[in-house]
N, C-alpha and C positions, 0 to 999 in steps of 0.2 A: 640082362643086368646081373652082375655078380654081387652077391651079398658078403659083406665082411663079417657081420654078426647076424645071428638069428636067435631070438628068444621064443620058446614054444611053451605056452601055458605055465609060466614060471610063477610060483608062489613063494613068498618069504615073509616070515614074521619076526618081529623083535619081541623078546620076552616081556619087556617093560610096557608093551602096548596093551596088556591085559586082554589078549585074544584078538586084537586088531591086526590087520595085514598091512605090511609095507608095500608088497607087490601082490596082486591078486589076479591071477589069470593073465599075466603080463605076456603079451605076444607081439613081436615086431621083427621085421626084416630091415636091416640097414645096408643100403647100397654102398659098395666100395668106391673110394675116390671122391666122395661128396663132402661138402661142408654142411654138417648136420646140426641144426639148432634144436635143442631139447627144451621144451617150454612146459610150464605147469606151475600151479600155485605152490607155495611152501607146504611141504608135507605130501606132495603128490607122488613122490617116489623117485625123483631125479637122482639124488645122491645114492640111494640104494641100488638103482639101476646101474649107475656107473661103477659101483664097487663090485658088481657081478661081472663087469666086462673084463676085469683082469684077475678074477678068481679070488678076490679078497673075501667075498661072500659066496656062499654055496646055496643054491635053491633048496627050499624044503621039498618042493616037487616041481616037475617040469624040467626043461633042459635048455642049456645055452650052447650054441654052436659058433665057432670061429673059423671062418673060411671053409665051412662045410663040415668041420670036425667037431664032435661033441667035446666039451671041456671035461678034462679029468682033473682031479684035485690032489694028485701026488706031487711030490717036490719037483721031479724032473719036468713034468708037463707045465707046472705053474711057472717055473723059471723061464721056460721057452716062451710061454704066453706073455709074461711080463716084460720080456725083451721086445716083443712085437707090439704090445699095447701099453703106451705110457699114460699114466694118470697124474694129473695136476690138481691138487686140492684147492678148495676155495680160499683157505687160509694158508699162505706159504709157510708160516711158522710151524705148521704141522708136518712140513716136508723137509725143512732145513734143520739139520741137527749136527753137522760137522763144524769144526772150529773155523775153517776158512772156506771161501767160495770155491777154490780149486779142489779142496777135499770133498766138498759137497757134490760138485759136478762129476767128479771122478769116482764117486762111491759105487754107482751102478756098474760101470764098465769094469771096475776092479773086482767086483763080486762075480763077474762073468769069467774071471780067471785070465783076463787079457794081460799081456806083458806090460811093463811100465811105460815103454815107448808108445805103445798103442793107446794106453790110457791117457797119456799126456797129449797125444795127437787129438783124441776125441774131446778132451777138455778144451783145447784151443779152438777146435772146429765149432763146438757148441757155443763157446763164449763169444766167438766172432759173429755167429748167426744171431745171437741175442744182444750184441753190442755191449758186452760187459767185460771185455778183456782188461780194462783198466781196474776192474774190481777183483781180479783173481786172488790177490793176496789179502783182501779185506776180510775181517771177521764177519761171519754171517749175522751176528747180533747187531752189528753197526750199520746195517743196510736200511734204506728207506723201504716203504711198502712196495713201490714200483720196482726197485732194484731186487727185492726178494722175489717178486713175481717173475722177473726175467731170469733170475738164477734158478728158480724152480723149473721153469721151462727148459733152460739149458741142461739141467740134470736129466730131464726126460729125453731131450734131443741127443744127448751123448750116448744113449742106448740105441740110437738109430731105429726107432720104432716105425711100424707101418700105420699105426693108429694113435692119434692124440686125443685123450679124453680129459676135458677141462671142466671142472665143476664151479661155474659162476666165478671164474678167475678174476674178472674185471669189475666185480660189483663195488669195490671200495677204491678204485683207482681213478685218478683225474683223467680228463680227456686226452691229454698229451701222451700219457703212459698207455692208455687204452689203444691209441692209434699205433704206438710202437708194438704192442702185443699183437694187434691184428696184422701188422706187417710180417711179424715172425710166423704167425699162423698161415698167412698167405704163401710165404716162401715154402713152408712145409707142404702145403697143399700142391703148390706148383711142381714139387718134386715127386708127386704121386701119392702123398699121404691122405688119409681119411681123418676128418676132425669131427668129434662130438663135443659140442659146447652148450652147457646149460646156461640159460639166460632168461631174464625177465624183460629184456629190451625188445620190443617189437620192431625197433629200427634195425637191430641186428638180424632179426628174422627177415625183414623186408629187403634190406640192402646187402646183407652178407651171405646168408644161407642159400644153399642150392636145394636143400631138403629139410623138412621140419617134422619133428615128432612131438605130439602133444600128449601130455600125461594128465590124468585126472583120477584121484583116489586109488593110486597104485595100479592103474591099467593104462594101456595105450588107446586113445580115442581117435587119433589121426596120425597118418604117416604119408607124406607127399610133398609136393612143391609148395613154396610160399603162396603162389597165386591160387593153387587148388585149395589151400586152407582158407584164404580170404573169400573164396567163392562158396565155401561150405557153411551155409548159414546155420545148420543144425549143430555142428561142432562149435562154431563161434559163439552160439547162444548158450549151449550146454556148459562150456568152460568159462563163460564170462568174458571171453576175448573181444566179443562184439562191443562191450561197454568201454573197453580201454584202447581199442585199435586206433580210434581217432586221435589219441594222445601221442602218436608217433611224431617225433620232433623232426621237422624238415631241415633243421639246422644241426642235427646230430653230427658231431665233428668227424665221425668215421664215414659219413655218407659219400664224400668225394672219393675216398680211398676204395670203398666198395664198388662204386660205379666205374672207377678207373680199372679195377681188376676184372 
């Protein structure tokens, strides 16, 4: 099995944590081509982990590898990494900063130095994939929450990445929008992409994910299939997942789509 990412004994501290660690001995190997659900309590390190994936954060110690190559933190390497690893924030407002949807989707490709014709092509391609071609001339501030989420996704897709990293993207979206987002992610995966999705939903773990990573207090306590997690009583008990697993909603609206895929 080929790994897309590997974290080896990564430590990272936030100064405001008064000596506490956001990641502490964080080690994990992430298989390429999987739909990976990242699970953990608030404060377990999910967002910090994701920000290391495209070099926005640099470990205090330890090392991160992408496709077997250790991450460097010079401008040239990071530009190449961020072209291959797309990050979607939990709050799309943190990601949308251009005047129009077209400008926002095209921002990344334009910064790659692509010519205007290629940038326009990528904008149209990503907008079509996210079903937002009718929004291209809309001001970003005039979008609904669901529209902003799809525009943020389109901006990442326009870079044609190999990996999509999404930080609890659907936490505030209604079931219909969540379903459309999962369809976009599924299409990305069908084309060979790897997805990392932070989630609190065990329905997503159970019906969508092909691989699960469980975080607890800045470290990885499990990596494997959803069924292996369910069968691991020590991890389920340690993380408190055993107390909430029974709350998986059998009528979760994405279930049919997950089963169909």
